[in-house]
N, C-alpha and C positions, 0 to 999 in steps of 0.2 A: 581263691588262686585264678589268675586269668587263664583263659583256655589255652592261648598260645603256649604257657609256661607249661601246662600239662601235656600238651602234645610234644613239646620238645623234651620233656623229661621221659615220656615214652619211648621217643626215638632214640635217646641217648642210652636208656636201659637195653632196648634191643640191640643196639650196636655192640654195647659192651659184652652182651651175653651171646653174640652171634657166633664168636669162635668155639663156645662150648656147646652151643644148642643146635644150630643151623648146620646143615650139610656143608662140607668144606666149599664146594663150588658157590654157595651163596653167601659166604663170609663177607662181613663188612667190618674192617679193621682200620680205621683212619682217625686223624683227629676230627671228632664229630662236628663240631660247631664250625670248624674251618671248611671241612669237605662238603658240607651240606648247605651251610649258610654264609660261607665266605668270611666269617668272623676271624679276626686277627688276634694273635698273641703279641705281648710286648717283646721287644728284642732282648736277647740275652744280654747279661752285664758282661763288660769288658774280660772281667776275671773268669766267667763261663766260658767266654769264647776261647780264650787262650787255654784253659784247662780242657775243655772237651772237645772242640772242633780241631781235627788234626788234618795236617798235610804231611807230604813226603819231606825227608830230610833235606835241608837247605832252603825251604820254603817257609814263609810265615804269612799268617792270615790276620786280618782286622776287621772291625765293622766300619765301612767308609760312610754309610748314609742309612738313615732311618726316618721313619714317618712318612713312608711312600706307600700308602694303602695299595694293596694288590698289584705291587710291582711285577712287570712281566718281561717284555723284550726290552733289549739293550741295543743301543748303536751310538757309535761315536760320532761326532761333527767333525767337519774339516779342520776346525780349530781346536779340537781336542776336548770339548765339552761331551758330557754323557746325557743321551736322551734315554728316558725310560718311559714306555707305554703303561697306562693304567686303564685297561678297557672298562672295568666295572665303573669307573668314574668319568669315562668318555673323553679322557684327556692324555696328552703327551707332556712330560715335564722335563726341563732342563736342568741339569745339575752342573754348574760352573766349574771347570778344571781347577784343580788343587794347586795353584801358582804358588801360594806360601808354604807349599809342602808341610802342612800340619796333619795330613792324614784324612782329610774331609773335605768335601766340595766348598768353594768360596761363596757360594750362594746357590738359590734354586728359584725357578718361576714356572709357572704354567705356561707352555709354548703355544698349544692348542687345547681347545676345550670344545664340548658340544658335538663330539664325534659319536658314532654309533660302534662302540666296542672296538676301538683302535688296537691293533696288536702290532704286526711288522711295521717297521721303519726303515728307510733307507735314503741315501742321497744320490744324486746324478746331476751334474752340470747346473748346480746352483738351485735345484729343485730339492725339497723335502718331500718324499713319497710315504704315504700312510695307508696301510690296508686296514679297512673297517671289516666288520662281519659280512657285509652285502657289497663292498665297493672298495676300489683303490682310488685315492686322489692324491693331488700335489699341489704345493704352495710355495711359492719363491721364498728362500733362506738365505740370509746374510750371516755368514758363520763369524765375521769379525763382530758385527754388531749383536750377535746371538739373537736374531729377530726375523720374525716372517713378514711378508708384505703381501697385499693384493688378497684376492679371494681363493678359498679352497676348493680346487677345481677337481670334480670326481670325473676320472677318465674312464674307468670301468664300473659299469652299474649292474645291478640285477644278478649278483653272485648268490648262490643258494645260501640262506641264512638259516639261523636255528639249528634244532636238532642237538646230538650230543656233543658235537664238536664243532664250536662256532669260532674259534680264532682263526685269523688268516695271517700266515707268516708271509714276508715279503723280503726279496734279496734280489739284488742285480747281478748277473753272471758275468763271467770274462767275456762272454760273446756279445754283451751290451743288452741282452734281453732282461725284462723283468719278470722274475719267477714268483708264483703265488701258489701257497698250498691251500687245498680245500679238503677238510677231513669229512668222514661219513657222517651221515645223520643218526646212526643207530651203532648199537653194539655189533650186531651182525644181521645183514638183510641184503636182499637184491635191490640195489638203489634205481630208481626210476630216472633220477637226474643224473646225466653221464659225468658232469663236472665233479660229482661227490666222489670222495676217496682218490682224489688225483692230485698231481702237481701240473700247473698251468704256466704259460709264458705268454708274454705280451711285448710289443715294442714299447719304448718309453713313452710314447704318446697314448699307450692304452690300446693301439690298434693290432690287427692279425693275432688276436688271442687264439690259442691253440692248447689241447691237452698234450702234455708233454709225456706223462707216464700215468699209469692207472694201477688200481688193486693196492693203493697205500692207504691205509684205514684212517691214520691220522699223523702224518708226517709233519711235525711242528718244527723241528729244526733241521736245516739243511745248509751244507757249504760245500766249496770245491776245494779238494785236496791240492795244495800248491805244487807239490812235486810232480804230479801227473796230470792235473786239470780234471781228475774225475770228481763228479757229482755224488756226494754222499748225503743220506737222510735218514733221521731216527724215525721209527714208527712204533706206535703202541699196539700191541696185541689185543685180541679181543678178551673180554671177561666171562666169568661164569663157567669155566671149565676146570676149576681146581686150582690148588696152590702153585702148581709148577708147570702149567701148560696153559696157552702156548707162550713161547718167548717173546718178548718185545725184540724189536729189530733195529739194525744198522743195514741200510741198503745202499748198494752201489746202483745210482739211478741213472738208466740209459733212456734216451729218446725212443718212445714207442714200446717201453717194457711195461710187462704186467706182473705185478708183484704178489698176486694170490689171494688178497682179500676180496669178496667174502669165502671164498670157495676153499681156500686152503690156508694153513697156519704153519708158520716156521718153515721148515725145510719140506715144502710141499706136502704136508699132512692133510688129508681131506678134512674140512670141517663137519663135525657131526651132525649140525642143524642144516646146512644148505650145500654142502659138498657133494652129496650124491647125484650123480648124472652130469657132472662137470669134468670127468676124467681128463678130457683132451686139455680144457682150459687150464687144469692144475698141472699136467705134464709140461705146458709151454710156459708156466709161470717162472718167475726168477726168485731163487731162495735168497735168504739174508747173507750179506758179507760177513755179519757177526751176529750172535744171539745174545741178548741181555737176559738176565734173570727174569722170569714171568713176573708181570704186573709191575715192574719198577718204573714205568712210565717215563721213558727218555724223551725229553723236550729239547731245549737249545743244544745246538752243535756249532762248535767252531773249530777250525784247524789253526795252530800257532804259527805264526809268520815270522817272529822275530829270531834274528840269529843269536841272540844273547842266552837263550834257554840253555840249561845244560844237555849234554849228549844224552839222547834217549827221548828229549821232549820236543826237540826242534822238528816242527811239522807234524807233532802229534794232535790227535783230536781230543777236544774235550766235551763231554756231553753231560748235561745235568739231568740226573734220575729224579723226577719230581716225587716218587714214592707211590707204594701201594695202597689200595683200599680193598680190593677184592681178595684178600689173602688172610689166613689164619694168623700168620706171623708177618710183621711188616717187613718190606724190602725196599731198597732203593733209598731215597732220602739222602743223596750225596751227589758229588761231581766224581766222574771217572774219567781217566785218560786212556785213549786208544792208540796203539802202537801197531803199526803196519810193518809187517815181515815180507819176506819173499812169497811169491806165488799168492798173494793177496791175504795171507793169513793176518788176523787181527788179535792183539792181546790187549786185555782190559785189565786196568789196575785202578785202585782207589786213589783219588787225587786230593778230594775234600770229603771227610767222612766225620761222623760223630753228631749230625742233626738229628739222628734216631739213635738211641740207645736204650736197650731193654724196654722196647716198646714206647718209650718216652720221645716225643717229638719236640725239637725247638726251632726246626727250619724247613723248607721245602725249596730246593734249588728249581729254579725255572729257565734262566738263561745264562749264556757265558759269553763275555767279550773281551777281547785283548785290546788293552788301551794303548794310547800313544806314549804314555809314560812306561811302557814294557811290564805293566801289571796286567793282572787277570780279575776281571770284575764279574761278579755273581748275583743275580737278582734272587729274592726269596720272598714269595708272596704270602708265606706264613706269618711273617711279622713285619712285612713291608719294609725291607731292609736291602742294602747293597753291601756285599763284601768284597774285599780286595785282597789278592794274593800276590805277593812278590817273591822273587828269588834273591838270596843274599840280602845285601842291605838296600837293593833296589836302585843304587846309584848307577849301575851299569846298564840298567834295564830301559833307558830312555830310547825310544824308536822315533823316527820322523813319523808324522801324524799318518802319512800315507800308506805306512807298513801295517799299521795295527788292523786288526781283523775288521773287514767290512767298511774301511774308510776310503773315501774318494780322494784322490789328489787334489792340488789346488786346481781351479777351473781352467787356468792357464800354465801349463807345466814349464813354459819358456819365459815367463817373467824376467825381464832383465836382460834378454838375449834379443839383439836386434835382428830384424829379419833376414838381412844379408848373410850374418853368422849362421843362423838357423839353416838357410838353404844350403849354405857351403858345407856345413856339417852333415845335413842329410844326405847331400850327394857321396860325401865319402863314406858315411854309414851304410848307404846302399851296397856301394862296392865291397865293402867288408862282408856284408850279409851274403852277397854272392859269391865271394872268394871262399868262404867257409861252408858253403852248401847248406845255409840254414834252412832253405826252402824244402829240403828233402824230410825234414821234421815238422815243418809248420804249415806246408800249402798242399792241400789234398791232390791237386792235379800234377804236382812235381815231386811227391813224396816217392821214397824208395820202397820197393815191395816189401810188404811185411812190417812196415814201420807204423806204429800207432800215432797219427797225426795229433799235435797239440796246437789247434788253432790259435792265432794271435788276435785278440779283440779287447776292446776296453781297458787297454794298458794305463791310460791316464787316469782312470778310475781307481788304480792302485798304486801308481809310482810318479814320482817326479823325476827330473833328469838325473839328480844325484843318486837317487834310491835305485834307479834303473841300472846306473853305472856299477853300484854296488852289487847288484844282483848279477850282472854280467861278469864281473870279477869274481865272485863266489856263488855260482849258481846251484841250484838244488839238483840232485840227479833225477833224470838222466841225461840232463844237459851239460855237455862238455864245458871245461873251463877253457877258454880261448886265450892264446899268447898274444895279448894286446896291450898297447901303451895306455897311459893315462888318456891321452887325447884321443885315441882310438875308440876306446870304451865310451866316451863322451859322444864321439861322432855316432856309434852305433845306437847309443841311447836315444839321440836327438831324432834319428831316422826312424826307429821303431815307435816312438810316440807320436811322431808326425804321421806316421802310416797307419798305425793300428791305435788311434785314439779311444 
């Protein structure tokens, strides 16, 4: 028998017996071939999907695409195609939008290849940005032609590479900055590289890089809550402290904030290995906004932006729980919804579950994206698949592309509007902005005392003119609904997009 197979057999046997023999804190309980070697299983048959994988009443789920080895991060293009990063293969794949509505992509092709473990992808002003494990680059992208052109230009180089957490998530914020997460190099240790276990941000050209927040062990998923503009991120708690500690985290990430790792876990609980002697740092750390079950490994996070979702889901967050390995009984392996109440309370509910049942695993969710068709898409790196979730029959769920999570608007939101009309509407829109004292909530130097300012920036990365009109007509709280005519709403939309592109 080949030596490799002997070693593999020993590893599998040890893993299988870990729960019964090893101390709880050293337990290894995960799909062994997948967790250790990245080997994939075949996607479940359609009948198994419908019978085993569950969603809340009124929703339905189907297998949208398969054969995407190690599918990870998802992002929709401005024209509604879906990009899937495949870091282990060094490439980014494009799935053509389902125009014939048969429940699967109309085609697929490799968009980029030869990259160094590409993970996070996003768009801005005609550029496709990709975060590799040690760099961030961009290339020109034609959404209509579904093609890139020119050379892939690395804007940020020399990011710390390797270690336990090598993925680099990337997302443009409403302030126009490019945010990049960098996980820790270890389970628990005091890093020598200050960029480790942090969230950084850069200008779109890669300049002015700065550390935005620290003490984030491995924040793979992050997004801005539409109602408030607050930035939230998932974080994976450390291993080897038993089945039920520490919790994984949802953090409300503030600029300059320190979130505890490696000195504290969960709600400022000192770490038994490195916490001693760091009481001051622990006391000033920021505890989680919500605690997930220990070791569930929350990865992708997105907030729903469509108005067609049923009451209770509009504006909710969706987090992909990749699933535990350091636990005697498996936990996670599902997608959960996060519902925000008054005073910052967060309620977690199962949204897609059944990927793990009685210790048997048929899927490991990685990322979640809201599509321009009003559906939710979920990547699964266990079988190399993409799942699609709709509400009702899906017909009412179609969104303008710009409203889907993470989608940029068209490069020019004023296409078809001549310059004179644009200037006239912008002038009238500014007068309305002043008349309704909007600056009191959106401009720091003019804000009312005690008001939490919601800065306006990067609006054209999320809205076209018509979409901005709809938002002004039915805004999300706490923004008030203004008594405006259709023409006045259009005037204000043009001014906002002209002033805060």
